[in-house]
C-alpha positions in Angstrom: 113.0 -169.8 -187.7 110.2 -167.4 -187.9 106.7 -168.8 -189.0 104.7 -167.0 -192.0 102.1 -166.0 -189.2 104.6 -164.3 -186.9 104.6 -160.5 -187.1 107.6 -158.2 -187.4 106.9 -157.0 -183.9 106.8 -160.7 -182.6 110.1 -161.5 -184.1 111.5 -158.3 -182.9 110.4 -159.0 -179.4 112.0 -162.5 -179.3 115.5 -161.1 -180.4 115.2 -158.6 -177.7 114.4 -161.3 -175.1 117.2 -163.5 -176.3 119.6 -160.7 -176.1 118.4 -159.7 -172.8 119.1 -163.4 -171.4 122.4 -163.4 -173.0 123.2 -160.0 -171.4 122.1 -161.1 -168.1 124.2 -164.2 -168.3 127.3 -162.4 -169.2 126.9 -159.8 -166.5 126.3 -162.5 -163.8 129.5 -164.5 -165.3 131.7 -161.2 -165.1 130.2 -160.5 -161.6 131.3 -164.1 -160.6 134.9 -163.7 -162.1 135.2 -160.1 -160.4 134.3 -161.9 -157.0 136.7 -164.7 -157.6 139.5 -162.3 -158.5 139.0 -160.2 -155.3 138.2 -163.0 -152.9 140.9 -164.0 -150.5 141.0 -167.1 -148.5 140.1 -166.5 -145.0 143.1 -166.0 -142.7 143.3 -167.7 -139.1 143.9 -164.9 -136.6 145.6 -165.4 -133.3 143.7 -162.6 -131.5 140.4 -161.2 -132.1 139.8 -157.8 -130.7 136.6 -156.1 -130.1 135.1 -153.7 -127.4 131.7 -155.8 -127.8 131.0 -159.2 -128.8 127.6 -160.7 -129.3 126.5 -164.2 -130.1 122.9 -164.1 -131.7 120.4 -167.1 -132.1 118.7 -167.9 -135.5 116.2 -165.1 -134.9 118.8 -162.6 -134.4 118.2 -162.2 -130.7 121.3 -161.7 -128.6 122.1 -164.7 -126.3 125.4 -163.9 -125.1 127.3 -160.5 -124.8 130.8 -159.8 -123.7 131.8 -156.0 -123.5 134.2 -153.6 -122.3 133.9 -150.0 -121.7 135.3 -147.3 -119.4 132.8 -148.3 -116.7 133.0 -152.2 -116.8 134.0 -155.5 -118.4 131.0 -157.6 -118.3 129.4 -160.9 -119.7 125.7 -161.4 -120.1 123.8 -164.6 -120.8 120.4 -164.3 -122.1 117.6 -166.6 -122.3 115.2 -167.4 -125.1 113.2 -164.3 -124.6 116.5 -162.1 -124.4 116.2 -161.4 -120.5 119.7 -161.5 -118.9 119.9 -164.7 -116.8 123.6 -164.4 -115.9 125.6 -161.5 -115.5 129.3 -161.2 -114.5 130.9 -157.9 -114.2 134.0 -156.1 -112.9 133.5 -152.4 -112.8 136.1 -149.5 -113.1 135.5 -148.9 -109.1 137.1 -152.1 -108.4 133.9 -153.8 -107.5 132.8 -156.9 -109.1 129.9 -159.6 -108.9 127.8 -162.1 -110.3 124.2 -162.2 -110.8 121.8 -165.1 -111.5 118.2 -164.0 -112.4 115.0 -165.8 -112.6 112.7 -166.0 -115.4 111.3 -162.6 -116.7 114.3 -161.0 -114.6 112.2 -161.8 -111.5 114.2 -162.9 -108.3 118.0 -163.0 -108.3 120.9 -164.1 -106.2 123.8 -161.6 -106.3 127.5 -162.0 -105.1 129.0 -158.7 -104.8 132.6 -157.9 -103.9 134.2 -154.4 -103.2 135.8 -154.0 -99.8 133.9 -156.8 -98.4 131.7 -159.4 -100.2 128.1 -160.0 -100.0 125.7 -162.5 -101.1 121.9 -161.2 -101.5 118.9 -163.2 -102.5 115.9 -161.0 -103.9 112.1 -161.9 -104.6 110.4 -161.4 -107.8 109.4 -158.0 -106.6 113.1 -157.0 -106.0 113.1 -156.9 -102.2 115.9 -158.5 -100.6 114.9 -161.8 -98.9 118.2 -162.7 -97.3 121.7 -161.2 -97.1 125.1 -162.3 -95.7 127.9 -159.8 -95.7 131.5 -160.9 -95.2 133.5 -159.4 -92.3 136.8 -157.7 -92.7 
């Protein structure tokens, strides 16, 4: 109930505010009903298909990546700084390999196989320290 000291403008403003609140609740309620009407329960899939799959951490940084294209199929595992620490790949050329990388991608051990296998250790500057090559 309006007080005698309330001006017509104040009364009108209060009515508009009340109407605005009611309208907001009505729209929110209708939106919620629409979501319920169109929402479907999740279905369990027997197969998930993609050309690329990524797992990200809480910061959105890619920590694991599985991918396939015409050049290769590969799995990359990254550290907390986003540096690839483990890589496994099978290339379209028939070659494949596994690489283990040190912090900041410095130093690595690479097992590589095409016609014959090799295992190579690299220092932090990328120079080969030791290599073993399989015989045919």
